Short mmCIF file of the C-alpha atoms (twelve columns), coordinates in Angstrom:
data_MODEL
# 
_entry.id   MODEL 
# 
loop_
_atom_site.group_PDB 
_atom_site.id 
_atom_site.type_symbol 
_atom_site.label_atom_id 
_atom_site.label_alt_id 
_atom_site.label_comp_id 
_atom_site.label_asym_id 
_atom_site.label_seq_id 
_atom_site.Cartn_x 
_atom_site.Cartn_y 
_atom_site.Cartn_z 
_atom_site.pdbx_PDB_model_num 
ATOM 1   C CA . MET A 1   -27.148 -20.350 9.541   1 
ATOM 2   C CA . GLN A 2   -27.772 -16.672 10.199  1 
ATOM 3   C CA . ASP A 3   -28.189 -17.383 13.925  1 
ATOM 4   C CA . LYS A 4   -24.774 -19.069 13.972  1 
ATOM 5   C CA . ILE A 5   -23.206 -16.148 12.140  1 
ATOM 6   C CA . GLU A 6   -24.739 -13.627 14.526  1 
ATOM 7   C CA . LYS A 7   -23.506 -15.642 17.478  1 
ATOM 8   C CA . ALA A 8   -20.017 -15.784 15.958  1 
ATOM 9   C CA . VAL A 9   -20.004 -11.995 15.459  1 
ATOM 10  C CA . SER A 10  -21.118 -11.545 19.061  1 
ATOM 11  C CA . GLU A 11  -18.446 -13.906 20.402  1 
ATOM 12  C CA . ILE A 12  -15.614 -12.207 18.504  1 
ATOM 13  C CA . GLY A 13  -16.964 -8.854  19.669  1 
ATOM 14  C CA . LYS A 14  -16.181 -9.875  23.234  1 
ATOM 15  C CA . VAL A 15  -12.456 -9.484  22.545  1 
ATOM 16  C CA . VAL A 16  -12.511 -7.052  19.604  1 
ATOM 17  C CA . PHE A 17  -14.561 -4.140  20.936  1 
ATOM 18  C CA . GLY A 18  -16.656 -1.887  18.743  1 
ATOM 19  C CA . LYS A 19  -15.605 -3.387  15.407  1 
ATOM 20  C CA . GLU A 20  -18.694 -5.261  14.211  1 
ATOM 21  C CA . LYS A 21  -18.292 -4.131  10.598  1 
ATOM 22  C CA . GLN A 22  -14.694 -5.356  10.443  1 
ATOM 23  C CA . ILE A 23  -15.700 -8.683  12.009  1 
ATOM 24  C CA . ARG A 24  -18.457 -9.168  9.434   1 
ATOM 25  C CA . LEU A 25  -16.137 -8.259  6.574   1 
ATOM 26  C CA . SER A 26  -13.603 -10.818 7.830   1 
ATOM 27  C CA . LEU A 27  -16.269 -13.527 7.888   1 
ATOM 28  C CA . CYS A 28  -17.517 -12.437 4.455   1 
ATOM 29  C CA . CYS A 29  -14.001 -12.747 3.039   1 
ATOM 30  C CA . LEU A 30  -13.622 -16.221 4.534   1 
ATOM 31  C CA . PHE A 31  -17.001 -17.462 3.316   1 
ATOM 32  C CA . ALA A 32  -16.296 -16.072 -0.169  1 
ATOM 33  C CA . GLY A 33  -13.154 -18.202 -0.384  1 
ATOM 34  C CA . GLY A 34  -10.713 -15.310 -0.501  1 
ATOM 35  C CA . HIS A 35  -7.866  -14.011 1.632   1 
ATOM 36  C CA . LEU A 36  -7.710  -10.888 3.768   1 
ATOM 37  C CA . LEU A 37  -5.074  -8.169  4.012   1 
ATOM 38  C CA . MET A 38  -5.095  -5.929  7.081   1 
ATOM 39  C CA . GLU A 39  -2.972  -2.795  7.033   1 
ATOM 40  C CA . ASP A 40  -2.824  -0.810  10.226  1 
ATOM 41  C CA . LYS A 41  -0.564  0.451   12.964  1 
ATOM 42  C CA . PRO A 42  0.789   -1.982  15.591  1 
ATOM 43  C CA . GLY A 43  -1.441  -2.688  18.574  1 
ATOM 44  C CA . MET A 44  -4.783  -2.205  16.808  1 
ATOM 45  C CA . GLY A 45  -6.072  -5.749  17.368  1 
ATOM 46  C CA . LYS A 46  -5.137  -7.504  14.130  1 
ATOM 47  C CA . THR A 47  -3.677  -10.549 15.887  1 
ATOM 48  C CA . THR A 48  -6.566  -10.740 18.350  1 
ATOM 49  C CA . LEU A 49  -9.102  -10.690 15.516  1 
ATOM 50  C CA . SER A 50  -7.357  -13.503 13.640  1 
ATOM 51  C CA . GLN A 51  -7.067  -15.663 16.775  1 
ATOM 52  C CA . ALA A 52  -10.711 -15.047 17.643  1 
ATOM 53  C CA . LEU A 53  -11.826 -16.051 14.137  1 
ATOM 54  C CA . ALA A 54  -9.914  -19.323 14.389  1 
ATOM 55  C CA . LYS A 55  -11.370 -20.077 17.829  1 
ATOM 56  C CA . VAL A 56  -14.970 -19.266 16.948  1 
ATOM 57  C CA . LEU A 57  -14.768 -21.193 13.661  1 
ATOM 58  C CA . GLY A 58  -12.944 -24.187 15.130  1 
ATOM 59  C CA . LEU A 59  -10.029 -23.881 12.696  1 
ATOM 60  C CA . GLN A 60  -6.421  -24.950 13.122  1 
ATOM 61  C CA . TYR A 61  -4.392  -21.765 13.558  1 
ATOM 62  C CA . SER A 62  -0.792  -20.861 12.748  1 
ATOM 63  C CA . ARG A 63  1.011   -17.568 13.059  1 
ATOM 64  C CA . ILE A 64  4.041   -16.781 10.905  1 
ATOM 65  C CA . GLN A 65  6.119   -13.775 11.901  1 
ATOM 66  C CA . PHE A 66  7.629   -12.410 8.706   1 
ATOM 67  C CA . THR A 67  11.159  -11.064 9.084   1 
ATOM 68  C CA . SER A 68  13.879  -10.071 6.643   1 
ATOM 69  C CA . ASP A 69  15.706  -13.407 7.078   1 
ATOM 70  C CA . LEU A 70  12.651  -15.664 6.687   1 
ATOM 71  C CA . LEU A 71  13.040  -18.277 3.927   1 
ATOM 72  C CA . PRO A 72  10.351  -19.979 1.798   1 
ATOM 73  C CA . ALA A 73  11.180  -23.322 3.473   1 
ATOM 74  C CA . ASP A 74  10.325  -21.772 6.850   1 
ATOM 75  C CA . ILE A 75  6.768   -21.370 5.560   1 
ATOM 76  C CA . LEU A 76  6.246   -24.352 3.269   1 
ATOM 77  C CA . GLY A 77  8.273   -27.037 5.028   1 
ATOM 78  C CA . VAL A 78  11.348  -29.059 4.167   1 
ATOM 79  C CA . THR A 79  12.318  -32.601 3.185   1 
ATOM 80  C CA . ILE A 80  14.899  -34.159 5.535   1 
ATOM 81  C CA . TYR A 81  16.769  -37.440 5.224   1 
ATOM 82  C CA . ASP A 82  16.019  -39.787 8.139   1 
ATOM 83  C CA . GLN A 83  19.067  -41.983 8.773   1 
ATOM 84  C CA . ASN A 84  17.134  -44.401 10.968  1 
ATOM 85  C CA . GLU A 85  14.480  -45.003 8.323   1 
ATOM 86  C CA . ALA A 86  16.942  -44.609 5.440   1 
ATOM 87  C CA . LYS A 87  14.537  -42.382 3.535   1 
ATOM 88  C CA . PHE A 88  13.516  -38.799 3.042   1 
ATOM 89  C CA . SER A 89  10.552  -37.475 5.028   1 
ATOM 90  C CA . PHE A 90  8.648   -34.224 4.624   1 
ATOM 91  C CA . HIS A 91  8.261   -31.923 7.612   1 
ATOM 92  C CA . PRO A 92  5.325   -29.594 6.860   1 
ATOM 93  C CA . GLY A 93  5.672   -25.912 7.600   1 
ATOM 94  C CA . PRO A 94  3.139   -23.676 9.371   1 
ATOM 95  C CA . VAL A 95  1.314   -23.043 6.094   1 
ATOM 96  C CA . PHE A 96  -0.388  -26.428 6.562   1 
ATOM 97  C CA . SER A 97  -3.155  -24.998 8.746   1 
ATOM 98  C CA . ASN A 98  -6.694  -23.782 8.166   1 
ATOM 99  C CA . LEU A 99  -6.168  -20.176 9.213   1 
ATOM 100 C CA . ILE A 100 -2.774  -18.527 8.780   1 
ATOM 101 C CA . LEU A 101 -1.795  -15.194 10.269  1 
ATOM 102 C CA . ALA A 102 0.997   -13.875 8.049   1 
ATOM 103 C CA . ASP A 103 2.166   -11.163 10.400  1 
ATOM 104 C CA . GLU A 104 3.946   -8.150  8.861   1 
ATOM 105 C CA . ILE A 105 4.149   -9.746  5.432   1 
ATOM 106 C CA . ASN A 106 5.836   -6.663  3.983   1 
ATOM 107 C CA . ARG A 107 8.849   -7.026  6.295   1 
ATOM 108 C CA . THR A 108 10.176  -10.049 4.423   1 
ATOM 109 C CA . THR A 109 11.788  -10.304 1.009   1 
ATOM 110 C CA . PRO A 110 9.786   -10.601 -2.228  1 
ATOM 111 C CA . LYS A 111 10.973  -14.201 -2.687  1 
ATOM 112 C CA . THR A 112 9.448   -15.293 0.622   1 
ATOM 113 C CA . GLN A 113 6.320   -13.229 -0.004  1 
ATOM 114 C CA . SER A 114 5.873   -15.053 -3.315  1 
ATOM 115 C CA . ALA A 115 6.081   -18.462 -1.632  1 
ATOM 116 C CA . LEU A 116 3.042   -17.681 0.508   1 
ATOM 117 C CA . LEU A 117 1.136   -15.936 -2.264  1 
ATOM 118 C CA . GLU A 118 1.605   -18.938 -4.563  1 
ATOM 119 C CA . ALA A 119 0.183   -21.203 -1.858  1 
ATOM 120 C CA . MET A 120 -2.775  -18.829 -1.505  1 
ATOM 121 C CA . GLU A 121 -3.512  -18.945 -5.216  1 
ATOM 122 C CA . GLU A 122 -2.978  -22.652 -5.879  1 
ATOM 123 C CA . LYS A 123 -4.154  -24.052 -2.488  1 
ATOM 124 C CA . GLN A 124 -1.170  -26.373 -2.714  1 
ATOM 125 C CA . VAL A 125 2.611   -26.280 -2.368  1 
ATOM 126 C CA . SER A 126 5.415   -27.946 -4.285  1 
ATOM 127 C CA . VAL A 127 8.517   -28.965 -2.347  1 
ATOM 128 C CA . ASP A 128 11.325  -30.993 -3.923  1 
ATOM 129 C CA . GLY A 129 9.130   -31.942 -6.870  1 
ATOM 130 C CA . ASP A 130 6.200   -33.216 -4.783  1 
ATOM 131 C CA . THR A 131 2.896   -31.362 -4.732  1 
ATOM 132 C CA . ARG A 132 0.941   -31.361 -1.495  1 
ATOM 133 C CA . ALA A 133 -2.584  -30.040 -1.033  1 
ATOM 134 C CA . LEU A 134 -3.259  -27.552 1.719   1 
ATOM 135 C CA . PRO A 135 -6.064  -28.069 4.252   1 
ATOM 136 C CA . ASP A 136 -9.619  -27.078 3.407   1 
ATOM 137 C CA . PRO A 137 -10.681 -24.466 4.343   1 
ATOM 138 C CA . PHE A 138 -7.494  -22.466 3.848   1 
ATOM 139 C CA . PHE A 139 -7.684  -18.808 4.822   1 
ATOM 140 C CA . VAL A 140 -4.790  -16.349 5.041   1 
ATOM 141 C CA . ILE A 141 -4.954  -13.130 7.019   1 
ATOM 142 C CA . ALA A 142 -1.881  -11.084 6.142   1 
ATOM 143 C CA . THR A 143 -1.003  -7.962  8.078   1 
ATOM 144 C CA . GLN A 144 1.265   -5.260  6.800   1 
ATOM 145 C CA . ASN A 145 2.643   -2.109  8.314   1 
ATOM 146 C CA . PRO A 146 2.034   1.190   6.532   1 
ATOM 147 C CA . THR A 147 4.592   1.656   3.762   1 
ATOM 148 C CA . SER A 148 5.930   4.736   5.538   1 
ATOM 149 C CA . PHE A 149 7.340   2.441   8.261   1 
ATOM 150 C CA . ALA A 150 11.030  1.537   8.031   1 
ATOM 151 C CA . GLY A 151 12.159  -1.841  6.720   1 
ATOM 152 C CA . THR A 152 9.185   -2.690  4.515   1 
ATOM 153 C CA . TYR A 153 8.979   -4.361  1.094   1 
ATOM 154 C CA . PRO A 154 5.712   -3.128  -0.457  1 
ATOM 155 C CA . LEU A 155 3.611   -5.771  -2.183  1 
ATOM 156 C CA . PRO A 156 3.363   -5.151  -5.941  1 
ATOM 157 C CA . GLU A 157 -0.033  -4.707  -7.583  1 
ATOM 158 C CA . SER A 158 -0.089  -8.254  -8.967  1 
ATOM 159 C CA . GLN A 159 0.266   -9.657  -5.455  1 
ATOM 160 C CA . LEU A 160 -2.148  -7.224  -3.844  1 
ATOM 161 C CA . ASP A 161 -4.749  -8.383  -6.366  1 
ATOM 162 C CA . ARG A 162 -4.515  -11.883 -4.861  1 
ATOM 163 C CA . PHE A 163 -6.258  -10.629 -1.731  1 
ATOM 164 C CA . LEU A 164 -10.022 -10.553 -2.000  1 
ATOM 165 C CA . MET A 165 -10.275 -7.781  0.591   1 
ATOM 166 C CA . ARG A 166 -8.159  -5.283  2.435   1 
ATOM 167 C CA . MET A 167 -9.355  -3.455  5.513   1 
ATOM 168 C CA . LYS A 168 -8.168  -1.387  8.437   1 
ATOM 169 C CA . ILE A 169 -9.340  -1.981  11.984  1 
ATOM 170 C CA . GLY A 170 -8.752  1.604   13.053  1 
ATOM 171 C CA . TYR A 171 -8.872  3.205   16.456  1 
ATOM 172 C CA . PRO A 172 -11.808 2.220   18.677  1 
ATOM 173 C CA . ASP A 173 -14.562 4.737   19.209  1 
ATOM 174 C CA . PRO A 174 -14.543 6.499   22.608  1 
ATOM 175 C CA . SER A 175 -17.150 4.234   24.221  1 
ATOM 176 C CA . ALA A 176 -15.379 1.033   23.120  1 
ATOM 177 C CA . GLU A 177 -12.018 2.381   24.247  1 
ATOM 178 C CA . ARG A 178 -13.498 3.362   27.617  1 
ATOM 179 C CA . GLU A 179 -14.817 -0.180  28.045  1 
ATOM 180 C CA . LEU A 180 -11.387 -1.530  27.127  1 
ATOM 181 C CA . LEU A 181 -9.675  0.690   29.697  1 
ATOM 182 C CA . LYS A 182 -12.153 -0.123  32.467  1 
ATOM 183 C CA . ASN A 183 -11.863 -3.877  32.021  1 
ATOM 184 C CA . SER A 184 -8.272  -4.238  30.854  1 
ATOM 185 C CA . GLU A 185 -7.381  -6.540  33.757  1 
ATOM 186 C CA . GLN A 186 -10.538 -8.673  33.564  1 
ATOM 187 C CA . ARG A 187 -10.715 -8.733  29.772  1 
ATOM 188 C CA . MET A 188 -11.862 -12.059 28.349  1 
ATOM 189 C CA . GLY A 189 -9.171  -14.052 26.583  1 
ATOM 190 C CA . VAL A 190 -9.544  -15.582 23.125  1 
ATOM 191 C CA . GLU A 191 -9.286  -19.072 24.619  1 
ATOM 192 C CA . GLU A 192 -12.535 -18.436 26.512  1 
ATOM 193 C CA . LEU A 193 -14.597 -17.847 23.362  1 
ATOM 194 C CA . GLN A 194 -17.125 -20.462 22.280  1 
ATOM 195 C CA . GLN A 195 -17.006 -22.178 18.904  1 
ATOM 196 C CA . CYS A 196 -20.053 -21.211 16.828  1 
ATOM 197 C CA . LEU A 197 -19.265 -22.558 13.338  1 
ATOM 198 C CA . ASP A 198 -17.177 -25.337 11.828  1 
ATOM 199 C CA . ALA A 199 -15.604 -26.372 8.538   1 
ATOM 200 C CA . ASP A 200 -18.857 -27.940 7.326   1 
ATOM 201 C CA . ASP A 201 -20.689 -24.642 7.869   1 
ATOM 202 C CA . ILE A 202 -18.018 -22.811 5.875   1 
ATOM 203 C CA . ALA A 203 -18.288 -25.347 3.032   1 
ATOM 204 C CA . SER A 204 -22.081 -24.994 3.081   1 
ATOM 205 C CA . MET A 205 -21.871 -21.206 2.862   1 
ATOM 206 C CA . ARG A 206 -19.454 -21.370 -0.067  1 
ATOM 207 C CA . LYS A 207 -21.740 -23.754 -1.908  1 
ATOM 208 C CA . ARG A 208 -24.803 -21.562 -1.327  1 
ATOM 209 C CA . ILE A 209 -23.127 -18.448 -2.739  1 
ATOM 210 C CA . ASN A 210 -23.801 -19.776 -6.245  1 
ATOM 211 C CA . GLU A 211 -27.521 -19.794 -5.437  1 
ATOM 212 C CA . VAL A 212 -27.603 -16.036 -4.765  1 
ATOM 213 C CA . HIS A 213 -29.058 -14.150 -7.730  1 
ATOM 214 C CA . ALA A 214 -27.763 -10.858 -9.097  1 
ATOM 215 C CA . THR A 215 -30.206 -9.128  -11.446 1 
ATOM 216 C CA . ASP A 216 -29.166 -7.423  -14.659 1 
ATOM 217 C CA . SER A 217 -29.556 -4.046  -12.951 1 
ATOM 218 C CA . ILE A 218 -27.045 -5.091  -10.255 1 
ATOM 219 C CA . LEU A 219 -24.608 -6.343  -12.882 1 
ATOM 220 C CA . ASP A 220 -25.069 -3.079  -14.809 1 
ATOM 221 C CA . TYR A 221 -24.267 -1.133  -11.629 1 
ATOM 222 C CA . ILE A 222 -21.087 -3.144  -11.050 1 
ATOM 223 C CA . GLN A 223 -20.013 -2.653  -14.664 1 
ATOM 224 C CA . ARG A 224 -20.537 1.106   -14.328 1 
ATOM 225 C CA . LEU A 225 -18.373 1.104   -11.182 1 
ATOM 226 C CA . VAL A 226 -15.638 -0.850  -12.928 1 
ATOM 227 C CA . ALA A 227 -15.832 1.297   -16.069 1 
ATOM 228 C CA . TYR A 228 -15.482 4.465   -13.993 1 
ATOM 229 C CA . THR A 229 -12.147 3.280   -12.560 1 
ATOM 230 C CA . ARG A 230 -10.881 2.517   -16.067 1 
ATOM 231 C CA . GLN A 231 -12.004 5.779   -17.656 1 
ATOM 232 C CA . ASP A 232 -11.340 8.329   -14.914 1 
ATOM 233 C CA . ASP A 233 -7.929  9.937   -15.415 1 
ATOM 234 C CA . LYS A 234 -7.419  10.174  -11.650 1 
ATOM 235 C CA . PHE A 235 -6.548  6.466   -11.564 1 
ATOM 236 C CA . THR A 236 -3.324  4.960   -12.898 1 
ATOM 237 C CA . PHE A 237 -5.275  1.873   -13.946 1 
ATOM 238 C CA . GLY A 238 -8.759  0.518   -13.397 1 
ATOM 239 C CA . LEU A 239 -10.142 -2.578  -11.764 1 
ATOM 240 C CA . SER A 240 -9.187  -5.848  -13.434 1 
ATOM 241 C CA . PRO A 241 -11.733 -8.506  -14.416 1 
ATOM 242 C CA . ARG A 242 -10.635 -10.391 -11.280 1 
ATOM 243 C CA . GLY A 243 -11.473 -7.284  -9.263  1 
ATOM 244 C CA . ALA A 244 -14.946 -7.164  -10.815 1 
ATOM 245 C CA . ILE A 245 -15.527 -10.863 -10.082 1 
ATOM 246 C CA . SER A 246 -14.320 -10.317 -6.526  1 
ATOM 247 C CA . LEU A 247 -16.832 -7.504  -6.105  1 
ATOM 248 C CA . ILE A 248 -19.862 -9.510  -7.222  1 
ATOM 249 C CA . ARG A 249 -18.832 -12.595 -5.231  1 
ATOM 250 C CA . SER A 250 -18.315 -10.525 -2.087  1 
ATOM 251 C CA . ALA A 251 -21.688 -8.818  -2.564  1 
ATOM 252 C CA . LYS A 252 -23.389 -12.199 -2.965  1 
ATOM 253 C CA . THR A 253 -21.706 -13.460 0.187   1 
ATOM 254 C CA . TRP A 254 -22.787 -10.366 2.139   1 
ATOM 255 C CA . ALA A 255 -26.368 -10.931 0.972   1 
ATOM 256 C CA . LEU A 256 -26.206 -14.596 1.974   1 
ATOM 257 C CA . MET A 257 -24.947 -13.664 5.436   1 
ATOM 258 C CA . ASP A 258 -28.168 -11.658 5.721   1 
ATOM 259 C CA . GLU A 259 -30.178 -14.741 4.653   1 
ATOM 260 C CA . ARG A 260 -31.088 -13.328 1.258   1 
ATOM 261 C CA . LYS A 261 -30.950 -15.074 -2.100  1 
ATOM 262 C CA . HIS A 262 -30.663 -11.837 -4.074  1 
ATOM 263 C CA . VAL A 263 -28.145 -9.002  -4.153  1 
ATOM 264 C CA . LEU A 264 -29.124 -5.437  -3.309  1 
ATOM 265 C CA . PRO A 265 -27.167 -2.311  -4.277  1 
ATOM 266 C CA . GLU A 266 -26.463 -1.868  -0.568  1 
ATOM 267 C CA . ASP A 267 -24.578 -5.178  -0.563  1 
ATOM 268 C CA . VAL A 268 -22.302 -3.944  -3.343  1 
ATOM 269 C CA . GLN A 269 -21.728 -0.637  -1.569  1 
ATOM 270 C CA . MET A 270 -20.951 -2.314  1.751   1 
ATOM 271 C CA . VAL A 271 -18.133 -4.493  0.388   1 
ATOM 272 C CA . LEU A 272 -16.868 -2.032  -2.240  1 
ATOM 273 C CA . PRO A 273 -14.186 -0.257  -0.133  1 
ATOM 274 C CA . ALA A 274 -12.656 -3.512  1.128   1 
ATOM 275 C CA . VAL A 275 -12.598 -5.061  -2.356  1 
ATOM 276 C CA . THR A 276 -11.427 -2.080  -4.412  1 
ATOM 277 C CA . ASP A 277 -9.254  0.325   -2.391  1 
ATOM 278 C CA . HIS A 278 -6.114  -1.836  -2.499  1 
ATOM 279 C CA . ARG A 279 -6.550  -2.429  -6.217  1 
ATOM 280 C CA . LEU A 280 -6.540  1.242   -7.169  1 
ATOM 281 C CA . ARG A 281 -3.759  3.810   -7.337  1 
ATOM 282 C CA . ALA A 282 -4.069  7.544   -7.743  1 
ATOM 283 C CA . VAL A 283 -2.141  9.186   -10.591 1 
ATOM 284 C CA . THR A 284 -0.895  11.871  -8.182  1 
ATOM 285 C CA . ASP A 285 0.426   9.310   -5.671  1 
ATOM 286 C CA . SER A 286 4.155   9.311   -6.443  1 
ATOM 287 C CA . SER A 287 5.054   7.635   -3.139  1 
ATOM 288 C CA . GLY A 288 3.766   4.222   -4.210  1 
ATOM 289 C CA . ARG A 289 1.011   4.168   -1.610  1 
ATOM 290 C CA . HIS A 290 -2.258  2.853   -2.890  1 
ATOM 291 C CA . ALA A 291 -5.339  4.990   -3.257  1 
ATOM 292 C CA . GLU A 292 -7.454  4.992   -0.135  1 
ATOM 293 C CA . GLU A 293 -11.044 6.072   0.172   1 
ATOM 294 C CA . TYR A 294 -11.357 6.274   -3.609  1 
ATOM 295 C CA . SER A 295 -14.262 3.907   -3.255  1 
ATOM 296 C CA . GLN A 296 -16.113 6.881   -1.775  1 
ATOM 297 C CA . ARG A 297 -15.661 8.686   -5.099  1 
ATOM 298 C CA . LEU A 298 -17.174 5.694   -6.873  1 
ATOM 299 C CA . LEU A 299 -20.128 5.595   -4.493  1 
ATOM 300 C CA . MET A 300 -20.812 9.299   -4.921  1 
ATOM 301 C CA . GLU A 301 -20.299 9.642   -8.655  1 
ATOM 302 C CA . VAL A 302 -21.658 6.379   -10.078 1 
ATOM 303 C CA . ASP A 303 -25.430 6.176   -10.082 1 
ATOM 304 C CA . ILE A 304 -27.138 3.012   -8.887  1 
ATOM 305 C CA . VAL A 305 -29.647 3.342   -11.733 1 
ATOM 306 C CA . GLY A 306 -28.133 4.010   -15.141 1 
ATOM 307 C CA . GLU A 307 -29.323 6.616   -17.568 1 
# 
């Protein structure tokens, strides 16, 4: 399986230059059964990354552009009366796909945001009293503009907590950007990428996560990290139990991607920023923006080995 994963990372890297860590985190989030939130400026490659993931994994892909006038029915689908058949028929919305790009999710109203977030949590939707299961696997990549941008509806903490990970793609390093500029006209398209994994591989990875062992010392380390966020007065509130579970599951998945059946402290540290930064808020942050890079404080101030 590791060979397939490495090939998938390499394939996606052909269209998303110099972002191997972000590619691996995206795959880790998918394998762990969570959903991914990407917050960054326009034009950073968020859409390209999501399309490349769908292509390389062989998943059905849908993109939903969130706008202020988008309605829940535009996402979930609608029941329409068919006069010819003399009965009601359900027309599924774009949410009935394996990989959903929820583009600029914070540009739509809270009501429409909640419709998608409920589908993410329940893996099913209810329309006109009928419950319909969503495809398996079901993976949502939501993008949001920085809250300083005009016309945004920030996601509340309870909804942010639904995302297993949040990450930024960031500007490319100089060498990757130079390569992008040199080959901008001959750049490979997403449609040219080769499929490396499929739904069965994803199901296999999710099943094997339960076989990865975390020792008591690893669990102690995670509990010290979580306790620090709850006790340090620099945070408005600490990590929830769901946040702690998300951290250990992500660390196990990262270890499994490296073909290991045990978790190392390095696995926890690698996934920590993506799992925790969007769940924390600084006391001094009166603007409503969420604490960023506070995971670095955790990494520096919480010892791997307890006293």
